[in-house]
C-alpha positions in Angstrom: -22.0 -0.9 56.2 -21.0 1.6 59.0 -21.4 5.3 58.4 -17.5 5.7 58.7 -17.1 3.2 55.9 -19.6 4.9 53.8 -18.0 8.2 54.2 -14.6 7.0 53.4 -15.9 5.3 50.2 -17.7 8.4 49.1 -14.5 10.5 49.9 -12.4 8.0 47.8 -14.8 8.1 44.9 -14.8 12.0 45.0 -11.0 12.1 44.8 -10.9 10.2 41.4 -12.2 12.5 38.6 -14.7 11.2 36.1 -12.0 11.7 33.5 -10.0 8.9 34.8 -12.9 6.4 33.7 -11.8 4.2 36.5 -14.9 2.3 37.2 -14.4 0.7 33.8 -12.0 -2.0 32.9 -11.4 -0.8 29.2 -10.8 3.1 29.0 -10.2 5.3 26.0 -8.7 8.8 25.5 -6.5 10.9 23.2 -3.0 12.1 23.3 -0.5 12.5 26.1 -3.1 14.3 28.2 -5.2 11.2 27.8 -2.5 9.1 29.2 -2.3 11.2 32.4 -6.0 11.0 32.7 -6.4 7.2 32.3 -3.2 5.2 32.4 -1.6 6.0 35.7 -3.6 3.4 37.4 -3.8 0.9 34.4 -2.1 -2.4 34.1 -1.6 -2.1 30.3 -1.4 1.0 28.1 -2.0 0.4 24.3 -0.6 3.4 22.4 -2.2 3.8 18.9 -0.6 6.0 16.2 -1.7 4.4 13.1 -0.1 6.6 10.3 3.0 7.3 12.0 3.3 3.8 12.8 2.7 2.7 9.2 5.0 5.4 7.8 7.8 4.1 10.1 7.4 0.7 9.0 6.9 -0.8 12.5 3.5 -2.3 11.6 4.9 -4.2 8.6 8.6 -5.2 8.9 9.3 -5.5 12.5 10.7 -2.1 13.4 11.3 -1.1 16.8 7.8 -0.3 18.4 9.3 1.6 21.3 10.3 4.5 19.0 6.8 5.2 18.6 6.0 6.0 22.2 7.0 9.4 23.4 9.2 9.4 26.6 6.6 11.5 28.6 4.0 8.7 27.8 6.3 6.1 29.1 7.2 8.3 32.2 3.5 8.7 33.0 2.6 4.9 32.7 3.6 2.5 35.5 2.2 -0.6 33.7 3.0 -2.5 30.6 3.1 -0.8 27.3 2.0 -2.0 23.9 2.0 -0.4 20.4 -1.0 -1.5 18.4 -2.7 -0.4 15.0 -5.3 -1.8 12.8 -3.0 -4.7 11.4 -2.2 -6.3 14.9 -5.2 -5.2 17.1 -6.1 -8.8 17.5 -2.6 -9.8 18.5 -2.5 -7.0 21.1 -5.9 -8.1 22.5 -4.6 -11.7 22.8 -1.4 -10.6 24.7 -3.6 -8.6 27.0 -5.8 -11.6 27.7 -2.8 -13.7 28.5 -1.5 -10.8 30.8 -5.0 -10.8 32.6 -4.6 -14.6 33.2 -1.1 -14.1 34.6 -2.3 -11.3 36.9 -5.1 -13.6 38.2 -7.6 -10.8 38.1 -9.0 -8.2 35.9 -6.5 -6.3 34.0 -7.3 -2.5 33.7 -6.6 -1.1 30.3 -5.9 2.3 28.9 -6.3 2.5 25.0 -4.8 5.8 24.0 -5.0 7.2 20.3 -2.0 9.4 19.8 -3.9 12.1 17.9 -2.3 14.7 15.7 0.8 16.8 16.8 -1.3 20.0 16.2 -4.1 18.8 18.3 -6.4 18.0 15.4 -8.7 15.1 15.1 -7.1 11.8 13.8 -9.6 9.6 12.3 -7.0 6.9 11.6 -6.0 6.7 15.2 -9.6 6.5 16.3 -10.4 3.7 14.1 -7.2 1.8 15.2 -8.0 2.2 18.8 -11.5 1.1 18.2 -10.1 -2.0 16.4 -8.2 -2.9 19.6 -11.3 -2.3 21.8 -13.4 -4.6 19.5 -10.7 -7.3 19.6 -10.8 -7.3 23.4 -14.5 -7.5 23.4 -14.2 -10.5 21.1 -12.2 -12.2 23.9 -14.7 -11.2 26.6 -12.9 -8.1 27.9 -15.8 -5.9 27.3 -16.4 -3.7 30.3 -15.9 -0.5 28.4 -16.2 3.1 29.3 -18.7 5.1 27.1 -15.7 6.8 25.5 -14.2 3.3 24.6 -17.7 2.1 23.3 -17.8 5.1 21.0 -14.2 4.3 19.6 -15.2 0.7 19.2 -18.5 1.6 17.3 -16.6 4.0 15.0 -14.5 0.9 14.0 -17.2 -1.7 13.8 -19.6 0.6 11.9 -16.8 1.3 9.3 -15.0 -2.0 9.3 -15.1 -2.4 5.5 -13.9 0.9 4.8 -11.1 1.3 7.4 -8.1 0.8 5.0 -9.4 3.4 2.6 -10.3 5.7 5.5 -6.9 5.5 7.2 -5.2 6.2 3.9 -7.5 9.1 2.9 -7.5 10.6 6.5 -5.6 13.9 7.0 -2.7 12.0 8.5 -2.7 9.6 5.6 -2.7 12.4 3.0 0.1 14.1 4.8 2.1 10.9 4.8 1.5 10.3 1.2 2.5 14.0 0.4 5.7 13.3 2.3 6.6 10.4 0.0 5.1 7.3 1.8 3.7 4.7 -0.5 0.0 4.5 -0.2 0.2 0.7 -0.6 2.2 0.7 2.7 -0.5 2.7 4.5 -3.3 0.4 3.1 -1.4 -2.8 4.2 -0.8 -1.3 7.7 -4.6 -0.8 7.9 -5.5 -4.3 6.8 -5.9 -7.0 9.6 -2.9 -9.3 9.7 -3.6 -12.7 11.0 0.0 -13.4 11.4 0.9 -10.3 13.4 2.4 -10.7 16.9 2.0 -8.2 19.8 4.4 -5.4 20.0 5.4 -5.1 23.7 7.4 -1.9 24.4 7.7 -2.8 28.3 6.3 -5.5 30.3 4.9 -4.8 33.8 
């Protein structure tokens, strides 16, 4: 390799901040800021907003998934956009695998947990994002960033309790206080073998 090529490569790498997680195929972050950090160069964004999703019925009765994705998220994302949660994580992963095969190369993925509107920690979103990352790994898409690996481990380590945890989380208790049936929240946090991927926008 010539000195010029080495210099150009070093300059290019320096121009991409570590927060972009660009060396990894599967990336993870939180909120709209996370979308700006990791999704602008991604082929697919998966937006995860577990309790809002469940409370709106989109996870259980075919509601419009696009309503769950903020406009600024769509504006900051040039690639395909999916909505996913605990119930349909496997369906989202299967769609992504098919999209990768269509592209004929590795698809770069941004899995983003919506997080709480007040900026607080959303345990339900972290678990649901981890479920998507775990489902991708089961299909062989496992070049994950450390951030994505941590999210995945949170899900796999608590797999048997996720329905309870999502319902008992701050977001879950707020939804129940607002009148959402806990049964709806638990159902949306339980894996659904018959679920299909919810595609908001194709590439």
